[in-house]
C-alpha positions as CSV (number, residue, x, y, z in Angstrom):
1,X,250.9,34.7,122.8
2,X,251.8,36.5,119.6
3,X,252.1,40.2,119.7
4,X,249.3,42.2,118.1
5,X,250.3,43.5,114.7
6,X,248.8,46.0,112.3
7,X,249.3,45.5,108.6
8,X,249.3,48.5,106.2
9,X,249.1,47.5,102.5
10,X,248.8,50.2,99.9
11,X,247.2,48.7,96.7
12,X,247.3,52.0,94.8
13,X,248.2,55.7,94.9
14,X,251.8,55.4,96.1
15,X,254.4,56.2,93.5
16,X,251.6,57.4,91.2
17,X,248.9,60.1,91.1
18,X,245.5,58.3,91.1
19,X,243.9,54.9,91.8
20,X,244.3,55.5,95.6
21,X,243.6,52.4,97.8
22,X,244.9,51.7,101.2
23,X,244.3,48.4,103.2
24,X,244.5,48.1,107.0
25,X,244.5,44.6,108.4
26,X,244.3,43.7,112.2
27,X,243.8,40.0,113.2
28,X,240.7,38.9,111.3
29,X,239.5,42.3,110.1
30,X,240.4,44.2,107.0
31,X,239.1,47.8,106.0
32,X,239.9,49.5,102.8
33,X,240.3,53.2,102.4
34,X,239.3,54.6,99.0
35,X,239.0,52.8,95.6
36,X,240.1,55.1,92.9
37,X,241.0,54.9,89.2
38,X,243.8,56.4,87.2
39,X,243.7,57.8,83.7
40,X,245.9,55.8,81.2
41,X,249.4,57.0,80.3
42,X,250.2,57.6,76.6
43,X,251.9,54.2,76.1
44,X,248.7,52.3,77.3
45,X,247.2,52.2,73.9
46,X,243.5,51.9,73.8
47,X,243.1,51.6,77.6
48,X,240.2,53.6,79.0
49,X,241.1,53.4,82.8
50,X,243.4,51.8,85.2
51,X,242.2,50.5,88.5
52,X,244.0,48.8,91.5
53,X,244.6,45.0,91.6
54,X,242.3,43.7,94.4
55,X,243.3,40.0,94.2
56,X,244.7,40.3,97.8
57,X,241.2,41.4,98.9
58,X,239.3,38.9,96.9
59,X,241.3,36.0,98.4
60,X,240.3,37.4,101.9
61,X,236.8,38.4,101.0
62,X,235.3,37.1,104.4
63,X,237.6,39.3,106.3
64,X,236.9,42.6,104.5
65,X,234.5,44.7,106.7
66,X,234.0,47.6,104.5
67,X,235.4,50.3,102.2
68,X,235.6,53.8,103.6
69,X,235.7,56.7,101.1
70,X,237.3,60.1,101.9
71,X,235.7,62.1,99.1
72,X,234.1,62.0,95.7
73,X,236.9,62.5,93.2
74,X,237.4,59.8,90.5
75,X,240.9,58.9,91.9
76,X,239.2,57.9,95.1
77,X,235.8,56.4,94.0
78,X,236.2,55.6,90.3
79,X,237.2,51.9,90.8
80,X,234.1,51.1,92.9
81,X,231.9,50.0,90.0
82,X,234.6,47.5,88.9
83,X,235.5,46.1,92.3
84,X,232.2,46.0,94.2
85,X,230.9,43.1,92.0
86,X,234.0,41.1,93.1
87,X,234.0,42.1,96.8
88,X,230.3,42.9,97.7
89,X,231.0,44.7,101.0
90,X,229.4,47.9,102.3
91,X,230.8,51.3,101.4
92,X,230.9,54.3,103.8
93,X,231.0,57.9,102.7
94,X,229.6,61.4,103.4
95,X,226.3,62.6,101.8
96,X,227.6,64.2,98.6
97,X,230.2,61.5,98.1
98,X,227.5,58.9,98.4
99,X,225.4,60.7,95.8
100,X,228.3,60.7,93.4
101,X,229.1,57.1,93.9
102,X,225.5,56.1,93.2
103,X,225.6,58.0,89.9
104,X,228.9,56.1,89.1
105,X,227.3,52.7,90.0
106,X,224.3,53.3,87.9
107,X,226.3,54.3,84.8
108,X,228.2,51.0,85.0
109,X,225.0,49.2,85.9
110,X,226.9,47.9,89.0
111,X,224.3,49.2,91.6
112,X,222.4,46.0,92.2
113,X,223.1,44.8,95.7
114,X,225.6,47.5,96.4
115,X,225.2,48.9,99.9
116,X,226.4,52.6,100.2
117,X,225.9,54.2,103.6
118,X,226.0,57.8,104.6
119,X,228.3,58.9,107.5
120,X,228.2,62.5,108.5
121,X,231.5,64.2,109.5
122,X,232.0,64.0,113.2
123,X,230.3,60.6,113.6
124,X,231.9,57.2,113.5
125,X,231.3,53.6,112.2
126,X,232.4,50.3,113.8
127,X,234.0,47.8,111.3
128,X,235.2,44.8,113.2
129,X,238.2,45.9,115.5
130,X,238.3,49.3,113.7
131,X,236.3,52.3,114.6
132,X,236.4,54.8,111.9
133,X,235.5,58.4,112.7
134,X,235.0,61.0,109.8
135,X,236.2,64.5,110.4
136,X,235.8,67.4,108.0
137,X,238.8,68.5,105.8
138,X,238.8,71.3,103.2
139,X,239.5,70.2,99.6
140,X,238.4,71.1,96.1
141,X,235.1,69.2,96.5
142,X,232.5,69.7,99.3
143,X,232.0,67.0,102.0
144,X,235.6,65.8,101.9
145,X,236.6,64.0,105.1
146,X,239.8,62.8,106.9
147,X,239.7,59.6,108.9
148,X,240.5,58.8,112.6
149,X,240.8,55.1,112.9
150,X,240.7,53.7,116.4
151,X,242.4,50.4,116.6
152,X,243.4,48.2,119.7
153,X,247.0,49.3,119.1
154,X,246.3,53.1,119.0
155,X,244.8,55.8,116.8
156,X,245.6,56.2,113.1
157,X,244.9,59.5,111.1
158,X,244.4,59.5,107.4
159,X,244.1,63.1,106.1
160,X,242.5,62.1,102.8
161,X,243.1,64.9,100.1
162,X,243.2,68.2,102.1
163,X,244.4,71.8,102.4
164,X,244.1,74.4,105.1
165,X,241.8,77.1,103.8
166,X,240.5,79.3,106.6
167,X,237.9,81.0,104.4
168,X,236.5,78.1,102.2
169,X,233.6,78.6,99.9
170,X,230.5,76.8,101.1
171,X,232.4,74.1,103.0
172,X,234.0,73.5,106.3
173,X,237.6,74.2,107.1
174,X,239.8,71.3,108.1
175,X,239.1,70.3,111.7
176,X,242.4,71.1,113.3
177,X,241.0,71.1,116.9
178,X,240.1,67.4,116.7
179,X,243.5,66.5,115.4
180,X,245.1,68.6,118.2
181,X,243.0,66.8,120.7
182,X,244.2,63.4,119.4
183,X,247.8,64.6,119.1
184,X,247.9,65.5,122.8
185,X,247.1,61.7,123.6
186,X,249.5,60.4,121.0
187,X,248.9,59.0,117.5
188,X,250.2,55.7,116.4
189,X,250.4,56.4,112.7
190,X,249.7,59.3,110.3
191,X,248.9,58.9,106.5
192,X,249.1,62.4,104.9
193,X,248.5,63.7,101.4
194,X,251.8,64.4,99.6
195,X,250.4,65.6,96.1
196,X,252.0,69.2,96.6
197,X,254.7,68.2,99.0
198,X,257.3,69.9,96.6
199,X,255.7,73.3,97.0
200,X,257.0,75.6,99.7
201,X,254.7,78.0,101.7
202,X,250.9,77.7,101.9
203,X,248.1,77.0,99.3
204,X,246.2,80.3,98.7
205,X,242.5,80.4,99.7
206,X,239.6,79.9,97.4
207,X,238.6,83.5,98.2
208,X,241.4,84.7,95.8
209,X,239.7,82.9,92.9
210,X,236.3,84.3,93.9
211,X,237.6,87.8,93.6
212,X,239.1,87.2,90.2
213,X,236.0,85.5,88.8
214,X,233.9,88.5,90.2
215,X,236.1,90.9,88.4
216,X,236.2,89.0,85.1
217,X,232.3,88.6,85.1
218,X,231.9,92.3,85.9
219,X,234.3,93.6,83.3
220,X,234.1,91.2,80.3
221,X,232.3,92.9,77.3
222,X,230.9,89.7,76.0
223,X,230.1,86.1,77.0
224,X,232.2,84.4,79.8
225,X,232.9,80.8,79.5
226,X,234.3,79.2,82.8
227,X,235.7,75.8,82.5
228,X,236.6,73.6,85.6
229,X,236.3,70.1,87.0
230,X,232.6,69.1,87.3
231,X,233.3,68.1,90.9
232,X,234.7,71.6,91.9
233,X,231.3,72.6,93.4
234,X,232.8,75.6,95.2
235,X,234.1,77.0,92.0
236,X,230.6,76.6,90.3
237,X,229.1,78.3,93.3
238,X,231.5,81.3,92.9
239,X,230.5,81.7,89.2
240,X,226.7,81.5,90.1
241,X,227.3,84.1,92.9
242,X,229.2,86.6,90.6
243,X,226.7,86.0,87.7
244,X,223.8,86.7,90.0
245,X,225.6,90.0,91.2
246,X,226.0,91.3,87.7
247,X,222.6,90.1,86.3
248,X,224.1,87.4,84.0
249,X,222.4,84.1,83.3
250,X,224.4,80.8,83.9
251,X,224.3,78.0,81.4
252,X,225.7,74.6,82.4
253,X,227.1,72.6,79.5
254,X,228.4,69.1,79.4
255,X,226.9,65.9,80.7
256,X,229.0,65.4,83.8
257,X,228.9,69.1,84.7
258,X,225.0,69.0,84.4
259,X,224.8,65.8,86.4
260,X,227.0,67.2,89.2
261,X,225.1,70.5,89.3
262,X,221.7,68.8,89.6
263,X,223.0,66.4,92.3
264,X,224.6,69.3,94.3
265,X,221.5,71.4,94.0
266,X,219.2,68.6,95.2
267,X,221.5,67.8,98.1
268,X,221.9,71.5,99.1
269,X,225.6,71.8,98.3
270,X,225.0,74.5,95.6
271,X,222.7,77.4,96.1
272,X,221.3,79.4,93.1
273,X,219.0,82.4,93.4
274,X,215.8,82.0,91.2
275,X,216.3,82.9,87.6
276,X,220.2,82.6,87.5
277,X,220.4,79.1,86.1
278,X,219.0,78.9,82.6
279,X,218.2,76.3,80.0
280,X,219.9,76.1,76.6
281,X,216.7,77.0,74.8
282,X,216.6,80.4,76.6
283,X,220.1,81.4,75.0
284,X,218.5,83.0,71.8
285,X,218.1,86.7,72.0
286,X,220.1,87.2,75.2
287,X,222.7,90.0,75.0
288,X,226.3,88.7,75.2
289,X,227.1,90.6,78.3
290,X,224.3,88.7,80.1
291,X,225.7,85.3,79.6
292,X,228.1,82.9,81.5
293,X,228.6,79.3,80.5
294,X,230.0,76.7,82.9
295,X,231.6,73.8,81.1
296,X,233.9,70.8,81.3
297,X,237.1,70.5,79.4
298,X,239.7,72.1,81.6
299,X,241.9,69.0,80.9
300,X,241.7,69.2,77.2
301,X,239.6,65.9,77.0
302,X,238.7,65.3,73.4
303,X,235.0,64.8,73.9
304,X,234.5,67.6,76.4
305,X,232.4,70.7,75.7
306,X,235.2,73.3,75.6
307,X,237.5,71.2,73.3
308,X,234.5,70.8,70.9
309,X,234.0,74.6,70.9
310,X,237.7,75.0,70.3
311,X,237.4,72.7,67.4
312,X,234.3,74.5,66.1
313,X,232.4,71.2,66.6
314,X,229.9,72.2,69.4
315,X,226.2,72.1,68.3
316,X,225.1,75.0,70.5
317,X,228.1,77.3,71.3
318,X,230.5,78.8,68.7
319,X,233.5,80.8,70.0
320,X,233.2,84.5,68.9
321,X,235.5,87.5,69.2
322,X,234.9,89.2,72.6
323,X,234.4,85.9,74.5
324,X,236.4,85.6,77.6
325,X,237.4,82.0,78.5
326,X,238.5,81.1,82.0
327,X,240.4,77.9,82.6
328,X,239.9,77.3,86.2
329,X,242.0,74.2,86.8
330,X,245.6,73.1,86.6
331,X,246.5,70.5,84.0
332,X,246.8,67.1,85.5
333,X,250.4,65.9,84.9
334,X,250.6,64.5,81.4
335,X,247.7,66.6,80.1
336,X,249.7,69.8,79.5
337,X,250.0,69.4,75.7
338,X,246.2,68.8,75.3
339,X,245.4,71.8,77.4
340,X,247.9,74.0,75.5
341,X,246.5,72.9,72.1
342,X,243.0,73.9,73.3
343,X,244.2,77.3,74.6
344,X,245.9,78.0,71.2
345,X,242.9,77.1,69.3
346,X,240.6,79.4,71.4
347,X,243.1,82.3,70.9
348,X,243.0,81.7,67.2
349,X,239.2,82.2,67.2
350,X,239.6,85.6,68.8
351,X,238.8,84.8,72.4
352,X,240.5,86.2,75.4
353,X,241.7,83.2,77.5
354,X,242.7,83.4,81.2
355,X,244.5,80.5,82.8
356,X,246.7,80.0,85.8
357,X,249.9,81.6,84.5
358,X,248.1,84.9,83.6
359,X,245.6,85.4,86.4
360,X,244.5,84.0,89.8
361,X,241.8,81.8,88.3
362,X,242.5,78.6,90.2
363,X,243.9,77.3,93.4
364,X,244.6,73.7,93.8
365,X,243.1,71.5,96.5
366,X,246.2,70.2,98.2
367,X,248.3,71.3,101.1
368,X,251.7,72.9,100.5
369,X,254.7,72.3,102.7
370,X,253.8,74.7,105.6
371,X,250.4,73.1,106.0
372,X,251.8,69.6,105.8
373,X,254.3,70.6,108.7
374,X,251.4,71.9,110.7
375,X,249.6,68.6,110.5
376,X,252.7,66.7,111.4
377,X,253.3,69.0,114.4
378,X,249.8,68.9,115.8
379,X,249.4,65.1,115.4
380,X,253.0,64.2,116.5
381,X,252.7,60.6,115.1
382,X,254.9,57.8,116.2
383,X,254.9,56.4,112.7
384,X,254.4,58.3,109.4
385,X,253.5,57.1,106.0
386,X,253.2,59.7,103.3
387,X,250.5,58.8,100.8
388,X,249.0,60.1,97.4
389,X,251.8,60.9,95.2
390,X,254.6,60.0,92.9
391,X,257.8,58.7,94.6
392,X,259.4,62.1,94.6
393,X,256.4,63.7,96.4
394,X,256.4,60.9,99.0
395,X,260.2,61.5,99.6
396,X,259.8,65.2,100.0
397,X,257.1,64.6,102.5
398,X,259.2,62.1,104.3
399,X,262.0,64.7,104.5
400,X,259.6,67.3,105.9
401,X,258.6,64.8,108.7
402,X,262.2,64.1,109.5
403,X,263.1,67.8,109.7
404,X,260.4,68.1,112.4
405,X,261.9,65.4,114.5
406,X,260.1,62.2,113.4
407,X,262.8,59.5,113.7
408,X,263.8,58.3,110.2
409,X,263.4,54.7,111.2
410,X,259.6,55.4,111.9
411,X,259.0,57.0,108.4
412,X,258.1,54.5,105.6
413,X,258.1,55.6,102.1
414,X,256.1,52.7,100.6
415,X,255.2,51.5,97.1
416,X,252.0,49.8,95.9
417,X,252.0,46.2,97.3
418,X,254.5,46.8,100.1
419,X,253.3,45.1,103.4
420,X,254.2,47.3,106.4
421,X,253.8,45.5,109.8
422,X,253.6,47.6,112.9
423,X,253.9,46.0,116.4
424,X,254.7,47.5,119.7
425,X,258.5,46.9,119.0
426,X,258.4,49.0,115.8
427,X,257.6,48.9,112.2
428,X,259.1,47.1,109.2
429,X,258.3,46.2,105.6
430,X,257.9,42.4,105.6
431,X,256.9,41.5,102.1
432,X,255.0,42.4,99.0
433,X,251.6,41.5,97.6
434,X,250.2,41.6,94.0
435,X,249.5,45.3,93.2
436,X,249.9,45.7,89.4
437,X,247.8,47.8,87.3
438,X,244.4,46.4,86.2
439,X,243.4,47.7,82.7
440,X,239.8,48.6,81.8
441,X,239.2,48.5,78.1
442,X,235.6,48.9,76.9
443,X,233.6,46.4,78.8
444,X,236.6,44.2,79.7
445,X,238.1,44.6,83.2
446,X,241.6,43.1,83.5
447,X,241.4,41.1,80.3
448,X,244.0,43.3,78.7
449,X,247.5,42.4,79.9
450,X,251.1,43.6,79.1
451,X,251.2,41.1,76.2
452,X,248.1,42.8,74.5
453,X,249.6,46.2,75.2
454,X,253.0,45.0,73.7
455,X,251.1,43.9,70.5
456,X,249.3,47.2,70.3
457,X,252.6,49.1,70.7
458,X,254.1,46.9,67.9
459,X,251.1,47.6,65.6
460,X,251.3,51.3,66.3
461,X,255.0,51.5,65.5
462,X,255.5,49.2,62.4
463,X,252.0,48.1,61.3
464,X,250.8,44.7,60.1
465,X,251.3,42.4,57.2
466,X,248.7,39.7,56.4
467,X,249.7,36.8,54.2
468,X,246.8,34.9,52.7
469,X,247.8,31.3,51.6
470,X,245.2,29.4,49.5
471,X,245.3,25.6,50.1
472,X,243.5,22.9,48.2
473,X,241.1,21.3,50.6
474,X,241.4,17.8,49.0
475,X,245.3,17.6,48.6
476,X,246.5,20.2,51.1
477,X,248.7,21.7,48.4
478,X,249.2,25.5,48.0
479,X,247.2,26.9,45.2
480,X,248.6,29.9,43.3
481,X,250.7,32.7,44.8
482,X,250.1,33.9,48.2
483,X,248.4,37.3,48.7
484,X,250.0,40.1,50.9
485,X,248.0,42.9,52.4
486,X,249.7,45.5,54.6
487,X,248.3,48.2,56.9
488,X,250.4,50.9,58.5
489,X,253.6,49.3,57.3
490,X,254.7,50.9,54.0
491,X,253.0,52.8,51.2
492,X,251.7,49.9,48.9
493,X,252.2,52.0,45.7
494,X,255.7,53.1,46.5
495,X,256.9,49.7,47.8
496,X,255.0,47.5,45.3
497,X,258.2,45.9,44.0
498,X,259.3,44.9,47.6
499,X,255.8,43.4,48.3
500,X,255.8,41.5,45.1
501,X,259.3,40.1,45.9
502,X,258.0,39.1,49.3
503,X,255.1,37.2,47.6
504,X,257.6,35.2,45.5
505,X,259.7,34.6,48.6
506,X,256.7,33.1,50.4
507,X,255.8,31.0,47.4
508,X,259.4,29.6,47.3
509,X,259.2,28.8,51.0
510,X,256.0,26.9,50.5
511,X,257.3,25.0,47.5
512,X,260.0,23.3,49.6
513,X,257.1,21.4,51.3
514,X,258.0,18.3,49.2
515,X,255.3,15.8,48.3
516,X,253.6,15.7,51.7
517,X,251.6,18.9,52.8
518,X,253.3,20.3,55.9
519,X,251.7,21.0,59.3
520,X,250.0,24.4,59.3
521,X,251.8,25.7,62.5
522,X,255.1,24.8,60.9
523,X,254.3,26.7,57.7
524,X,253.0,29.7,59.6
525,X,256.1,29.9,61.7
526,X,258.4,29.5,58.7
527,X,256.5,32.3,56.6
528,X,256.7,34.5,59.6
529,X,260.5,34.1,60.2
530,X,261.3,34.4,56.4
531,X,259.2,37.7,56.0
532,X,260.5,39.1,59.3
533,X,264.1,38.7,58.1
534,X,263.3,40.0,54.6
535,X,261.3,43.1,55.7
536,X,263.8,44.0,58.3
537,X,266.7,43.9,55.7
538,X,264.6,46.0,53.3
539,X,263.0,48.6,55.7
540,X,264.6,48.3,59.2
541,X,261.0,47.8,60.4
542,X,259.4,44.9,62.1
543,X,255.7,44.7,61.3
544,X,253.4,42.1,62.9
545,X,253.1,39.3,60.4
546,X,249.9,37.2,60.4
547,X,249.7,34.2,58.1
548,X,246.2,33.0,57.1
549,X,245.1,29.8,55.5
550,X,242.1,29.7,53.1
551,X,240.9,26.4,52.0
552,X,239.6,26.3,48.5
């Protein structure tokens, strides 16, 4: 009889920040943990989002028992609207996370037939051979959970995104006692969050930020504008509390921020005393020292409220001298330049800007090294797989585990698509499955591939040249000289002689056709090759050349 084996297949989130997705497979049952998206890198021109490749799951659709979600951040739920139509399996999440997922599905009109079930922390759900228990963890969004997955081979712990904050704002601290209880019996496998595995020490408590916000709102002479992630409900709560204390009104600006605040108020995750939250039409006539704005834009997103204010483009709020702006977030890697540009622009308009380097206005939501060590120590896992992070983060985390005595042969630093098989004899990586990026561009999902991106890169570097060739529809002969139109290649005025010369060149090439009209594909290739060579000699640039035939 074959030995039971557990397969672990990350489809996203390992060797990158974002698009988290982990697959666990045992015999005929598959469960999926998280389904996130990633924002595009600079060279992914025109791409809106990147999601995991789920072809492995689509091929085994009948085995997939459900998708379990740890918390409501985009990098854990953002791919659901795109993959549920392909998989159509139930989704399990805590109450606030479920609310955020429903909003996402409605936005994409993908909610028809989607089943999203609420699981409260402390309770469990059975999915085939897996029994998944949710336990509370502290993170930068309420209702975040870690998972304890009971399997026939042993217990697995997945921390989700977490930190150890013993004085959290309006949330529950990470349930260490439940983990210690499991650790004493022995855990088969631990997946743990590596996002801040490079940072020594401990992540400070949210309380630090609460004290700073309290001081800023008390002492600022004019309006206070706090910008943060719309999902950071505890930060919004801290702003509301401080505003209420100093008799200021709070105005929420930005669609995603308003949506989240309404949802969190409805579900009871945000509490606002009567009269503190105000509508925009109540702004007129209020003294400046009685106003607090909460807005999006902490990442310098071009369409967000704060960036529009910085660019003097917001319909309702214009930055004025005496305003204090608090950036209560750290730039996501890759966004630093955008954020710096926004900060500079706000300073230029006379505002006072507080951000992480100059004041304690933000603490991140992930565990630092000492907290990661604590989790490793109390769970004492047999096998360890660091998750959520670029390769260096995973490597740092793996070294931490080794320094605490986990045998290096039982630590697996995986990349997307690796298949790790665990049996009673041990674990080893036995293969690879498809796990490339799937690009979302407008309404298209996965229809933009590397060839399209290569073309876009080429267009953005050297531009495009269109060659319009008129052909007599009766005889098939070329009529007149070809026309050449260029965009993004050279200045047509300055290089008029060169473009004229290239028209003559094309005319000469077409003249060699002899008595019989040549095949269009041959003509098109010949024109392309000739112009490529000519333009490269003249300019050392390689524009994209598109010949067109017009029948007259």
